[in-house]
N, C-alpha and C positions, 0 to 999 in steps of 0.2 A: 481651132485654138481655144475659143470660148467654151466649146463642148468639153474639152480636156480639163479646163479650169473648173467647170461646174462639177465634173466627176471627182476632181481632187477635193473640192470643198465638201461634197457629200461624204467622201471617205474620211476626211478629218473630223467632220461632225459626228459620224458614227463611232469613230474611235473615242472621241471625247465623251459621248453618251455611255459607252461601255465602261470606260474608266470611272465615270461618275457613279454608275450603278454598282460597279464592283466595290468602290470605296464606301458607298452608303451601306451595302450589304455587310461589308467587313466591319463597319462601325457598329451596325446592329448586333452582330455576333459578339463583338468586343464588349458592347454595352451589357449584353446578357451575361457574358462570362464574368464581367466585373460585378454585377449584381449578385451573382452566386456566392461571392465572398462576404456579403453583408449579413449581419444578424437581423432578427426581427426588429429589434430596437433601432438599429441603424436604418433599416428600410422605412420605419415609421418616421424617423427624423427627416429622411430624404423626401418622403411623401409630403409632410407638412411644409417643408422648405420650398417644394415645387408647386404648391397649390396655385400661385398666381399663373402658372403655365399649366393649364388643365391637361393638355396632352401628355406632358411629362409626368404629371401626378398620376394619371391613369396607368402609365407604364409601371410606376412603382407599386400601385395598388394591385395590378394584375400579377406582378411578380411576387408580391406578398402572398396572394392567394395560391399561386403555383408552388411557392416554397412550403406553405402550410400543408398543401395536399401531398407534396413529395415526402414530407417528414411525418405525414399522417397525424398532424396536430390539429384537432377539431377546433379548438378555441382560437388558435392563431389564424386558421383559415377563415373563421367567422370574422375575425378582426380585419382581414384583408377585404372581405365583402363589405364590411362597414365603410372602409375607405372608398371602395368603388361607389357605393350609394351616396357617400358624402360628396365626392367630386362630380358625379354625374347628375346629382339631384334626383336620383331614381331609387326609391326605397326598396324596389323589388329584389335587387341584388342581395341585400342583407336579409330581408324578411324571408325570401324563398329558400335561402340556405338553411336558416334555422327551422323553417317549416319542414324541410327535408330531414333534418336531424330528429325533429319531433316524431315524424312519421316512422322512421326506422328504429326508434328507441322506445316508442310508446308502450309496446307490449313486453318490454324487457324488465328485468328486476334490477337494473342499474340504479344505484342510489344517487347518481349525479345527473343523468339524463332521463327524461326530457326536461326535468325541473330547471336546469341551468338555461336551456333554450328559451323557456318561457320568460326567465329572468332577463335575458339579453333583449328579447323582443319588447318586454315591458319598459325597460330603460330607454330603448330606442324611441318608442312612441311618447314616453314621458317627456323627453327632452325636445321633442317636436311640438309639444304643447297639447297632444291628444291624450288627455289623462284617462278618458273612458276606455280606450283600447289598452292603454297601459295597465289599468286596474284589472281588466279581464285577464290579461296575461299573468299578473301577479296572483290572482285567485287560482288560475290553472296551475301555477307553480306551487301554490300551497297544497292543492289536491295531490299533486305528484309527490310532494314531500311526505304527505300522510301515508302514501303507499310505500315509498322507499326512503326511509329516514336518513337525513343528512343534516347534522347540527349546523354546519357552516352555512349551507343554503337556507336553513330555517332562520338563521340570524339575519341574512340578507333579506329574506321575505318579510320578516317582522318589521324591518326598517322601511321597506317599500310600502307595505300596507299601512304603516303609521303615517307615511307621507300622504297616502290617499285619504286617511281619516282626517288629517289636518285640513285637507281641501273641503271635506264635508262638514267642517266645524266641530268635529269630535276631538277637541284638543287634549282632554285628559285621557281619553282612550288611546290616543296616539302616543302620549307620553309613556303609558304602560308598556306598549309594544317596543318603544325605543329602549326603555330600561331593561327589558328582557334581552334584547339584542346586545345591549351594553354589558350586561352581566356575563354573557357568553364570551365576548371579545376581550374583556378585562382579564380573563383567565388564559388567554392565548398570547403567544409571543407576537408582538407587532413587527412586521417586516415589510419589504417592498411589495410582497404579493397581496397583503391585506390592508396596507396603510390607507389607501383611498377609501375603502369601505368603512374603516374605523373613523376616518376623518369626517366622512359624510354623516355618520351617525352622531358624532359630537356636534356637528353643525346643526343637525335637526333637533337635538336635545336642547341646545342653546336657544334656537328659534322658538321652540315650544314653550320654554320657560319665559321667554320674552312675551309671547302671546298671553301667557297666564299672569303677566305683570310681576313675575318673580325675577327681578333684574339682577340680584346678586348671584342667583344660581345660573342665570344666563351668562353672566360675565365669567363665572367660574369655569364653565365648559368652553367658553371662547378662549380663555387663557390656556387651557389644555390643548386646544387646536393650534394656537400660536407656538407653544413650546414644541409640539410634535413637528410642525412644519420647519422650525429652525433646526431641530435635531437631525432631520432627514434632508435639510437644505433644499426643500421643495418650494420654489418661489410661487407656484400656482396655488398650493394649499395656503401659503402665507397670505396671498392676496384675498382668499375667502375670509380669513380671520380678520384682516383689515376692514373688509366690507361689513362683516358682522359687528365688529366693534363700533364702526361708524353709525350703524343703525341704532345701537344702544345709546350712543351719545346724542343722537337726534331726539330720542325720547326724553332725555334730560335737558334738551334745548341748548346743549353745548354745540351750537351750529358751526363755529369755526373749526373745532376739533373734529367734528363729524365729517364736514366737507373735505378736510385735509386727508383723513383716513380713507374715505370712500374714493376720492380721486386717485390715491396711490394704488388702490386695488384694481382699477380699470385695466391697465396693461396686462396684469397677471390673469384676470378672468377672460379678457379678450384672447389671450394666448391659449386658453383652454377651450375657446370657441363655445362657451356657455352663453348662448344668445338670450336665453330665457332670463338668466340672472342679470346679464348686461342691460337688457331692456328695463328691468326693475331698477337698476342703479341709475340709469338716465332719468327715469321718472322721479325717483327719490330726490335727485339733485335739482330737477326742475321744480318740484314742489317746495324744496327748501329755499331756493333762491326767490321763489314767488312770495314766501312768507317774509323774507328779508327785503321785499320790495325792490329786487334787482331784476327788472323786466328783461333786459337783454340776455342775461345769463340764464334765466328760467326758460326763455324761448329757445335758446341754443340747445339746452338739454332735452326739452320736449321734442325738438326736431331730431335729436339723436335717437330718441325712442322710435321715431318713425323710420330712421335710417336702418334700424335692425330689420324691419319688415322689408324695406327696399332691397336689402342684401340677401335675406334668407327666404322671404315669402312665407314665413311662419307667423301664425296669429297668436298673440299673447294678451292676457288681460290688462297688462300695463299700457297697452296701446290706446285703450278706450279713453281713460282720463286725459291722456296727452292730446289726442285728437279733439276732444271736447274743449279743452283749454285753448288750443290753437284756433279752432273755429270761432270761439268767442272773442279771442284776441283780434283776429282779422275782421270780425264784425264791427268791433269798436273803431278799427282803422278804416272802415268803409271800403275794404278790399274784397269785392264780391267774388272774384275768381278764386282767391286763396281760401275764403270762407267756404265756398262750395266744394273745393278740393278736400278739405278736412272733414266736412259734413259727410261726403261720400265715403271717405275712408272710415269714419266712425260707424256709419251704417253697415259697411261691409264687415268690419271686424266684429261688430255686435251680432250680426246675423250668423257668422261662422261660430262664434263662441256659444250663442244660444242654441244653435243646431245640435250642439253636443250635450245640451241639458235634457232633463227628463221630460219636461213639458214642451216638446219640440214644436208641435203644431200651433199651440197657443202663443208661444214666444215669437215664432216667426210672424204670425199675424199681427201681434201687437207692436213688435219692435222692429220689424223689417218692412212688411208690405205697406203699412199705413205711412210711416215716415218717408219711404221711398216714393210713394205716389204723391205725397205732398211736395216733396222736393221736385219731382218731375212736373207737377202742376205749376210750381213757381217758375221753373225754367220756361215753360210754354207761355205763361203770362208775360214774362220778361221779353221773350222773343216777339210776341204779338205787340207789346207796347212799343218796342223799338221800330217795328216794321210798319205798323198802321198809324196814320197821321190824322185820321178824321173819325168822327163818331160813326159814320156809315160803315167804314171799314171795320170798326170795332164790332158792330152788330153782326156784319157778315161773318167775321172771323169766329165770334163766339157761337153763332148759330151753326156754322160748319163744324166747329169743335164738338158742340152738343150732339149733332147728328152722327158724327164719327164715333163719339163715345157711346151713343145709343146702339149703333150697329155692333160696336165692340162688345158691349154688355150682352146683347142678344146672342152674338156668336159664342161668347164665353159661357153663357147659360146652357146653350145647346151642347157645347163641347163638354161641359162639366157633367151634364146628364148622361152623355155618351160614355164618359169616363166611369161614372157610377155603375152603369150597366155592365161594363167590362169588368169592373172590380168585383161585382156580385158573381159574375160567371167564374172568375178566378177562385173566389172563395167557395163557391158551390161545388165545383168539379176539381178535385185534386189532380195535379198533373202527373201523368205516368211518364217517368223519366226514361225507363228502359223499354224498348219494344222487343218482345220475345221473338226469337229467331223464326219460329214457325209462323208468325203473323206478318212477317215482312213481305211486302209486295215487290216482285221483280218485274221491272219494265221490259227487259229483253235478256236473251241468253248472253252468256259471256264465254270468252275463250279461255278464261282462267280455269285451271284444273279444279274439279269439284272439291277435292281434299283441301286445297288451299283456301277456297271460298269458305268452307265449313270452319276451318281453323281461324281465319280472320274474323268471321262473324262471332265465334265463341269469345275471342279476345276482345272484340268491341263490346260484347255484353259484360264481360268482367270490367273493362275500362269504365263503362257507365255505372255499374253497380258500386265500384270503389270510389266514384267521384274523382277520378284522376284528372278529369278535364278542367278542374279549377286551378291547376298549375299554370302560371303565366308563361312557362317555358315550352308548352306544348305546341308543336308545329307538325305539319304533315310528314316532314322528313324525320323528325325525332320519334313520332309515334310509329312510323313504318319500321324504323330501326329497332324500337322496342319489341314490335311484333315479329321481327326477323323476316320481313318481307320488303317489297320495294314500294316507293311512293305511288307509282302508276297504278299498281294493283289495288292499293288501299283507297286511293282517290276514286277509282272506277267502282269499287264495291260500295263505298259510301253513297255515291251518286245513284247506283242501281237499287240498293236495299234501303237506304234512308231517304232517297228522293231529294237530296240537296247537296250543295258543295261542302267541302271539308270545313271551311270557315263558318258557314251557316249552321252546320251540324254542331260544331263546338259551341258557338254562341247560344244556340237554342238550349243545349244541355245546361250551360252555365246560368241562363236566365231562369229556366225551370227550377234548377237547384236553388237559386236566389229566392224565387217566389215562395217555395215551400219552407225554406229556412226562415224567411221573414215572418211567415205565419206562426211559426212555433217557437222561435228563439228570441226572447224578449231583449237580451243583451245585444244580439246582432242587429236588432231593429233600431237600437239607439246609435249605431254607427253613422258617421257622415256618409254621404253618397260616394265620396272619393274612397273612403276606407272600405265600403262594401265592394266597390268595383275592384280594388286590389285583392280583397279576400277571395273573390271568385274567379280571379285570373285575368281581368282586364288591366291593361297598362295605363289607360286614361279614363277619366270620368266621362268624357264625351263619347267614346266608343261604347262604354257600358250603357249610357242613357239611350243612345241610338238603338242598340241591340234590344234593350228592355222594351222600348216603345214598339219596335218592329215585331217582337214576339208576343206582346201582351196588349198593345193598342193604347197603353197609358204610360205616363211618366213614373219613374221610381219614387219621386218625392210625393206624388199624389197617392200612390199605393200605400206607402208607409204612413202617410197622414190619415188615410181612411182606416188602416189597421189600428192606429192608436185610438180611434173613436169607438172601435168595437167593444 
């Protein structure tokens, strides 16, 4: 009887499972069919509404890409990849797509591509706070425009290069570029396709006049921004005009009006997910309340500046003064743990921002290593002070610490000498990236047909010559598919003719390419380690650093630092 009851329960459970699976499958199909009815704008709205639920947002992003591909819309497909990078926090989706468009259009006479691809990549890095890589892409965009003229793209490029000149302190030169772009757009009909670019230009012109202390001109262009946003009923653009007006009022010391206008702008700019500007807004409010001696309000907004980093992980220049103020504030309050927290945050953001500057090695030494060691020394002293209760223990502890430090310094000296020798070897002997087929050593015979072997070896030689290995999407399976062979054959031949596994082979090619490019490309040398890793196909900084050390015997940061000394 019990046996029959058990069988019955198993049967019911199985039926329930099949019904559940069938229902889920049906819902998935229904969901996809429903998405097919949406426009790109509707999918975009769905994506942003679903962002708190990342799995659902990824679904909308993927379908956006699928719809763009199906309709052969290059720009919308790129927008879908932007959404994917945004929700997954993985920039390779977006960057790899536009790199692919650049690769297939670079040799064409198209007057739109690859210039537009460089523009999209430049804006992507600019809003992440990595202005150096952004500038490189804007300059590549400029070169592409010189070959294939396009006045619309030329106007966009002038605006972006003007923004870069602002950063370098070339205010008047920036204004010249902005005015050239403005002259072009003033002759064009403003519509939904170009309103954002026109509005961005007005904002930059207004800000430039503010920097030149020509406040009436700054206010004139801000009023144009406000009128434009009201005409098109665009609440986000209206938010930027409110913020810009508030900044002008701050200069006039009309603090009440300024604070009111800036606060009203926050929800609009937050909706645009412009965290760079949002971080500046919070810092601005923190500074203003500090001037008004309203400590609680100033602390609130300085902490909101920090909250931007906690949410995005992006480093912005506005974080440094906020962290410095908070560290001093908690020092006065005798709150050691909070003071140390913001000191460490200050050191971290300072090192990241300085690493993007031209004098990378000197800045790191002066502004990162020394303060970091002093902070560490302070922590050790505090721990020793709390743990040791007598003079004898103090002497023992300090002696031990001195001994450890001596061994550490000796070890570091030997390690540095070894690194220097390896660096000289890398500089002395250029790396041969491609091994000619006739010089490959075969460890053993293979059962693979000779014709197939020859074909795969020729394809591998082309693969190496074209530097296709720097794509982050390369896998054994994808490469085998490209070569029209199977993964087993390809893996076996790489093992036999290259003397290593597929992953080791790809990593070695990437590192060799990186070493040679760092030697010759000054702009590439200024990239952060993370940016270099992504450029040559690695998905994480850690995997890149490990591969670099494995193949060269030194760390990438040391190699770059020594190159800068040459």
